[in-house]
MARVODO-794113 format. One record per residue (C-alpha): residue in one letter; x, y, z. Coordinates in steps of 0.02 Angstrom, whole numbers, plus 50000, padded with zeros to 5 digits. Layout:
N
AXYZ;...
//
This chain:
357
M460264834354036;E459944851353957;H460364844653784;F459214829653809;D457824841553859;V458084851653700;M458084835753595;E456454829953672;K455654847053650;Y455984847553463;G455894828753433;H457714825753384;E458354808053376;Q460224811053380;I461534824653399;V463354821253357;F464764832953410;C466284830853298;S468034836653347;N469744833753272;K471294843453324;E472364839653170;S471094846353046;G470344859553159;L468624852153134;R467264857253256;A465564851853191;I463834846653248;I462704834553156;A460864834253205;I459664820553150;H457894826153184;D456724812553118;T456944797053010;T455114791852997;L455084794352808;G456854788252775;P458674792652808;A458964810652862;I459554822352725;G460144840252738;G461544852452705;T463184856052791;R463324874352837;M465014882452877;W464864898152979;N465914907953102;Y464724905853249;K465094916053405;D465004900353513;V464454882153517;N462734886453586;E462354897453436;A462934883553319;L461874870753411;E460324881553403;D460564884053216;V460814865653176;L459314860553280;R458164872753189;L458884868353018;S458724849453043;R456944850853106;G456514861552956;M457214848152841;T456014835252913;Y454534846352871;K455274851152703;A455504833152647;S453794828252711;I452804842052627;A453794839752465;G453264821452460;L455054814852475;N455514798752566;F456844806552675;G456974812352854;G457714828452917;G459504831852967;N460814845352953;A462604848953000;V463594864353044;I465474866853040;I466104880653154;G467364891353061;D467664904952934;S467204898252762;E468344911052680;T469944906152773;A469754889552865;K469334877252725;T470544863052687;E470434846052605;L470874838352773;L469444847352860;F468104840752743;R468844823252727;T468874822152916;F467064827852920;G466664814652789;K467324801152907;F466084806753039;I464694805852909;Q465254788352862;G465184783353045;L463304786453045;S463094772052921;G461854780852808;R460724788352941;Y461234805552876;I461564810752696;T462364827852677;A462494841152541;E463114858952521;D462354873652615;V462834891452661;G464734892552665;T465074876052576;T465254871752392;V465194857352268;K467084855752286;D466924853952475;M465664839852451;E466884831152333;Y468144830452476;V466784823052587;L466434810352449;M468214803952465;E467734796852636;T465884792552619;E464564788752488;H463254797352596;V463404814352511;T462494823152369;G462714839752280;I464314834052196;S464904838852021;K464144831951861;A465844824651817;L465674813051967;G463884808351930;G463034821852033;S461964836851991;G463224850552022;D462564867052087;P460774864852156;A460434883552145;P459514883351977;V458184871152039;S458084879452209;A457834896452129;Y456534889752008;G455544882752155;V455584899652242;Y455034908052080;V453504897052056;G453124898852242;I453114917752225;K451924916052078;A450764905152183;C450734918552318;A450384931952188;K448914921752121;A448194919852296;K448454938152341;W447984947152180;G447044934352074;S448444933351945;D450154925351956;S450924937951837;L452414946951913;E452584959951776;G452834977151853;K452844970252031;K454134978252146;I455164964652227;V456514967152360;V457784952952356;Q458904951652509;G460514942652467;A461454940852303;G462054922952311;Q461834909452181;V460004906052217;S459614924652215;R460494926752048;Y459484913151963;L457884919252047;C458174936951987;E458444930851810;H456704923051815;L455954938851890;D456844950051766;N456264939651619;E454474941951679;G454654960751692;A454714962751881;V455524978251957;I456964971552063;Y457834979352212;I459374969852271;S460414971052429;D461944961652495;L463364965052615;V464624959152484;E464784971352337;S465614958652222;K464074947452230;I462954961752179;N464114966152034;R464044948251970;M462154948551977;L462044965051883;D462964956851738;S461414946451700;V459914955551774;K459214973051782;A459034978551964;E459184993752077;V460424991852219;I459844996852393;S460774996852558;P460494983152690;E459714996552801;Q458385000552671;V457774982652647;Y456474981252784;S455684998352761;M455554998252571;E453805000052501;A453624985452381;D452434971652331;I453544957052379;F455014954152497;A456124939252455;P457324935052599;C458714924952518;A460124926352646;L460174920452828;G458674917452940;A457744926253081;V457464941952975;I455614942053021;N455644947753201;D454994960453325;K456104974253256;T455774971653071;I453904967553064;P453334985153111;K454364991852964;F453634980152833;R452654987852689;F452504972152585;D451004961852529;I451984945652515;I453544938352596;A454244923852496;G456094919252485;S457394905552493;A458154908752665;N457924895552800;N457104899352969;Q456484916552919;L455344918053072;A456364922253226;D454964915453334;E453844902753247;D452514903953382;K452174922453365;H452914930253208;G451854920353085;K450334926453180;K450964944453174;L451144943652985;L449374936852971;E448714951053079;K449654963552970;G448884956252812;I450544950152741;L450504933552649;Y451994923252705;A452654908252607;P453344896152738;D455194894752702;Y455344875852703;V453924874752576;I454524887652450;N456384883252460;A456164864452441;G456894864852265;G458664862752331;L458194847052427;I457204840452279;N458734843052170;V460014834052279;S458814819952323;N458654816352137;E460504811952132;L460154796352233;N459084789152092;G460144794651944;Y460054813351917;R459004821751782;Q458744840451795;D457124839951695;R456384828051824;A456994839051968;L456224854551888;K454594845251860;Q454534840852044;A454964858752092;D453454864351990;G452404855852124;I452884869452247;Y451574880452163;D450164868252206;T450844864652380;L450884883052426;T449144885452354;K448524871652469;V449434879352619;I448634896252585;E446904888452566;I447054879752735;S447694895952813;N446194905452746;E444914892052792;Q445544889352969;K446114907352997;I447844901853052;P449584907952999;T450284899552844;N451744892052941;L450504882653051;A449504877252899;S451054870052817;N451544861352980;K449854852752981;I450114845752806;A451884839752845;E451404832053012;E449914822952938;R451064813852816;L452324809852954;K450944802453062;K450234792452917;I451884784852863;G452414782253043;G450794772753073;I451064761952920;R452824757552974;K452204752753149;I450924741053068;Y452224732852956;S453454730853101;G452114722953210;K452244736153346;
//
């Protein structure tokens, strides 16, 4: 009953536990809400300490996808999946094909894509067993790596925050701390570098930093320095929950805007703490919607120019979120929730009318 209580608390429709001894697969698929359409979201592979940690992560991620799709104006619901395992050592064709069979068993209620710890190649293995997958290679009719569009959305979102905070969206000379040196961070930093921003980069994996330094000018800082750096903007682009009771007192930033999911460790209090501290926070599911916009475009025949055009809309969406936050004196994460929930209620109401309920 505890799991049912959790599902009711966060509004989840379905949780699927997937296990297969031969492949070693241990996965959880969470479908949060299908009001706007079939659930869509990534598959994350991570070496969770236990099943409870994995379950908590997939519940938060899938709920975030509902809000992300809604506020981005997409006709999809929210879902996500996690595979428990080391993405560096445990990947096999059998593992992902087995996972694909579980996806197929949901008959289109959930469409998956790559996420932290998974790649385009992994999704191609999933494609061997189900058509309900995006983020596949261009050779197979997909979009390939979604990172360029995701990073572009974060970039324009940062500019929207700058405009609201300082009256100009120029990032020239702005000091920006980027946490994480993955693919999205690399493309983001290229945009920032081209505009003349002063970039500070940190990652636990040195090889990722070295790859980034091949294409952008940045100063490397240690992971311990990230939260206490004095800078204009902090861009969390790694894992979530980095905005918490321990880190907030250290912050000396005007803006927090990055690609990581679930940046607020506690949504009920940490958004409020940032507001009280005078830090403008870009709600993660608003600013990082470019990845979802990109993969959703595959389902209608992919064109990157169309995906980038849609990602441009993140600027206006964030501007609206900030305006509501200022007018109602509420944290930006609550302001964005209001916008997303209004659309869900409207479309849900329309569907009830058409179904005769």
